[in-house]
C-alpha positions in Angstrom: 22.7 7.4 6.4 20.5 8.0 9.1 19.2 4.7 11.1 15.8 4.2 12.5 15.4 5.4 16.1 13.1 3.9 18.8 12.9 6.0 21.9 10.8 5.3 25.1 9.3 8.3 26.2 7.1 7.1 29.1 6.8 3.9 31.0 4.3 3.4 33.7 2.3 0.5 35.1 -0.4 1.2 32.5 1.1 2.7 29.4 4.5 2.4 27.6 4.9 4.9 24.8 7.5 4.5 22.2 8.2 7.1 19.5 9.5 5.6 16.4 11.5 7.3 13.3 11.9 5.0 10.5 13.8 5.8 7.6 16.4 4.2 5.1 18.0 2.0 5.9 15.1 0.5 7.9 16.1 -1.7 10.7 13.5 -1.3 13.4 10.4 -2.6 11.6 9.4 -5.8 9.8 7.8 -8.8 11.5 6.6 -8.5 15.3 6.0 -11.6 17.1 2.8 -12.4 19.0 2.8 -12.2 22.7 3.0 -8.3 23.1 0.5 -5.9 24.9 -2.5 -4.3 23.0 -1.3 -1.0 21.4 -2.4 2.0 19.5 -0.2 3.2 16.5 -0.4 6.9 15.8 1.2 8.1 12.5 3.0 11.6 12.9 4.1 11.7 9.3 4.4 9.3 6.5 2.3 6.1 6.0 2.8 2.5 6.3 1.0 -0.7 6.3 0.2 -3.0 9.1 -0.3 -6.6 7.9 -2.2 -9.3 9.9 -2.6 -12.8 8.4 -4.0 -11.9 4.7 -5.4 -8.4 5.7 -3.7 -5.1 6.1 -4.6 -1.7 7.5 -3.2 1.8 6.7 -1.3 3.6 9.7 -1.3 7.1 8.4 -2.2 10.6 9.4 -5.7 10.9 10.3 -6.1 7.1 11.1 -5.1 5.2 14.2 -4.5 1.5 14.3 -5.3 -0.6 17.2 -3.7 -4.2 17.6 -4.9 -6.6 20.3 -2.9 -8.4 22.7 -0.7 -11.2 21.2 -1.0 -10.0 17.8 1.6 -11.1 15.3 1.9 -8.6 12.5 4.4 -7.1 9.9 5.0 -3.8 8.5 5.7 -2.7 4.9 6.5 1.1 3.5 4.6 2.0 0.2 7.2 4.9 -0.2 10.4 3.3 0.4 12.3 6.7 0.5 10.1 8.5 2.8 10.5 9.2 6.6 7.8 7.6 8.5 7.4 8.6 12.0 4.9 7.2 14.7 4.0 6.9 18.2 3.4 3.3 19.7 1.3 3.5 23.0 1.3 0.0 24.6 -1.7 -0.4 26.9 -2.1 -2.8 30.2 -5.0 -5.1 30.3 -6.5 -2.9 33.3 -6.3 0.1 30.9 -8.0 -2.0 28.3 -10.9 -3.0 30.4 -11.3 0.7 31.1 -11.5 1.7 27.5 -13.6 -1.3 26.7 -11.3 -2.0 23.8 -10.9 -5.9 24.4 -9.3 -7.8 21.5 -11.6 -9.6 19.3 -10.4 -12.8 17.8 -12.2 -11.9 14.7 -11.0 -8.4 14.5 -7.4 -8.5 15.7 -6.7 -5.1 14.1 -9.0 -2.1 13.9 -8.5 1.6 12.2 -9.8 4.5 13.8 -10.4 7.5 11.9 -9.9 11.0 13.4 -9.5 14.6 12.2 -6.3 17.1 12.0 -7.4 18.5 15.4 -6.8 15.0 17.1 -3.7 14.7 15.0 -2.4 17.9 16.7 -3.2 16.6 19.9 -1.2 13.5 19.5 1.7 15.3 18.1 1.5 17.8 21.2 1.1 14.6 23.4 4.6 13.3 22.3 6.1 16.8 22.4 5.0 16.8 26.1 6.5 13.4 26.9 9.7 14.3 25.2 9.9 17.5 27.6 9.6 15.1 30.7 6.3 16.1 32.1 4.8 14.7 35.2 3.6 11.0 34.9 0.3 11.3 36.5 -0.5 14.1 34.0 0.7 12.0 31.2 -1.6 8.8 32.1 -4.4 11.3 32.5 -3.9 12.7 29.0 -3.3 9.3 27.3 -6.5 7.9 29.1 -8.7 11.0 27.9 -7.1 11.0 24.4 -8.0 7.1 24.0 -11.2 7.5 25.6 -12.0 10.2 22.8 -10.9 8.1 20.1 -12.7 4.7 21.0 -15.8 6.4 22.1 -16.0 8.5 19.1 -15.4 5.4 16.9 -18.1 4.4 14.5 -18.1 1.1 12.7 -19.5 0.5 9.3 -17.2 2.0 6.9 -14.4 -0.4 5.9 -16.4 -3.1 7.8 -19.1 -3.1 5.2 -16.5 -3.5 2.1 -16.0 -6.9 1.0 -12.2 -8.3 0.7 -12.0 -7.7 -3.1 -13.3 -3.9 -2.8 -10.9 -3.3 0.2 -7.9 -4.8 -1.8 -8.6 -2.4 -4.6 -9.1 0.5 -2.0 -5.8 -0.4 -0.4 -3.9 -0.7 -3.9 -5.3 3.0 -4.6 -4.2 4.2 -0.9 -0.8 2.8 -1.5 -0.4 4.5 -4.9 -1.5 8.0 -3.4 1.1 7.6 -0.8 3.8 5.8 -2.5 3.9 7.7 -5.7 2.8 11.3 -3.9 5.1 13.2 -6.2 3.0 12.1 -9.4 -0.1 13.5 -8.0 -2.0 10.8 -9.7 -5.4 11.8 -11.1 -8.6 9.5 -10.8 -8.1 8.0 -14.2 -4.7 6.7 -13.3 -5.8 5.5 -9.9 -8.9 3.7 -11.5 -6.3 1.7 -13.7 -4.6 0.8 -10.3 -7.8 -0.4 -8.8 -8.9 -2.3 -12.1 -12.3 -0.3 -12.4 -13.7 2.7 -13.7 -13.3 6.1 -12.2 -16.9 6.4 -11.0 -16.9 2.7 -9.5 -13.6 4.0 -7.8 -14.9 7.0 -6.3 -18.0 5.2 -5.0 -16.1 2.2 -3.4 -13.2 4.5 -1.8 -15.9 6.5 0.0 -17.6 3.6 1.2 -14.7 2.0 2.6 -12.8 5.1 3.8 -15.5 7.6 4.7 -13.4 10.3 2.6 -13.3 11.2 -1.2 -10.0 10.5 -2.9 -9.4 14.4 -2.8 -10.0 14.4 1.1 -7.9 11.4 1.5 -4.9 13.1 -0.3 -5.3 16.5 1.5 -5.5 14.7 5.0 -2.2 12.8 4.1 -0.5 16.1 3.3 -1.7 18.2 6.1 -1.1 15.2 8.7 2.5 14.7 7.5 3.0 18.6 7.3 1.8 18.7 11.1 4.0 16.1 12.3 7.0 18.0 10.7 5.8 21.2 12.4 5.6 19.6 15.6 9.4 18.8 15.2 10.0 22.4 14.6 10.2 22.9 10.8 11.5 26.2 9.9 11.3 26.2 6.0 7.6 26.5 5.5 8.1 26.9 1.6 10.1 23.7 1.4 7.7 22.0 3.6 4.7 22.9 1.1 6.8 21.6 -1.7 7.8 18.4 0.0 4.1 17.6 1.0 2.8 18.1 -2.6 1.1 21.7 -2.2 1.0 23.9 -5.0 2.5 26.8 -3.0 3.2 28.0 0.3 -0.2 30.0 0.1 -1.8 26.9 -0.9 -0.7 25.0 2.3 -1.7 28.0 4.4 -5.2 28.0 3.1 -5.6 24.4 3.6 -4.3 24.7 7.4 -6.6 27.8 8.0 -9.6 25.8 6.6 -8.9 22.8 8.6 -7.6 24.1 12.1 -8.2 27.9 11.9 -4.4 28.5 12.0 -1.8 29.3 9.5 1.3 26.4 9.7 3.5 29.2 11.6 0.7 29.4 14.2 0.2 25.7 14.4 4.2 25.2 15.0 4.2 28.2 17.6 1.1 26.7 19.4 2.6 23.2 19.6 5.8 24.3 20.7 4.3 26.4 23.8 2.0 23.4 24.7 2.8 21.1 27.5 0.8 18.0 29.4 -0.9 20.3 31.7 -2.3 22.3 28.6 -3.4 19.2 26.9 -4.8 17.9 30.2 -7.1 20.8 30.7 -8.2 21.1 27.1 -9.2 17.3 27.1 -11.1 17.7 30.3 -13.3 20.5 28.6 -13.9 18.4 25.7 -15.1 15.4 28.0 -17.2 17.6 29.7 -19.0 18.3 26.5 -19.4 14.6 25.5 -22.7 14.3 27.6 -24.1 16.8 25.1 -23.6 14.9 22.1 -21.2 13.0 20.0 -17.5 13.9 21.2 -15.4 16.5 19.1 -12.1 18.4 19.3 -13.4 21.1 17.2 -12.6 24.2 19.0 -10.4 22.5 21.6 
């Protein structure tokens, strides 16, 4: 049986980046005591729950989680059999000030939604760090990446939902992730939430900004992209593992989201490095003054 693995891939005065590969038996997750630096958690594949007090947030592909300084939390895994991989980015107070991401006592944890292009950037960033890229390049890429995330963040989805509704939505998210092989339909998910299918569709979109179908697809594509970043060779097996109907179904989904096939995405990430990422993100930042930031076309 493989053990959970933690690997520090970067340590500078401003950032510490840790790669986590967590699978059974889970030995590197659980309760985390307070007193630690603020951090962003980016999920490469799989999903898990971050609990702070009586509230919880999903750490999953397509949604980064920010935890303020000194926050005590614990982690649970809806799918006990899965391999959940994430990148933990610890940030100094100086960088927090630069990003404007101060800890809010009333909101110790925040979720930042993002798209598949950002997910690809995150996976490429880790690959570049694992190759031992220049520390200055790494800091610049991290700062640009986190700036993009925080400056493009729009509050008002989950924040506008009450505690009862958020718990209903969370139960549905857990069911989709933890019972992925069952491909639960809206009727079954409505029973999990304890409401009508129509009401579930309405509150799910209000709280997550996504439809049930979009959430499920983002989960599949994001986790598949994480495995492609690890060099996955058997694409037919990958499609089956992620719940796609076929290899061609997965290919169509990737082309729609990224304009590239899974094999092209894998090859592109294999060739990328920190310098390539730095230039790409510099171009993106140059477009911010013209409107809302976007990684589209990056």
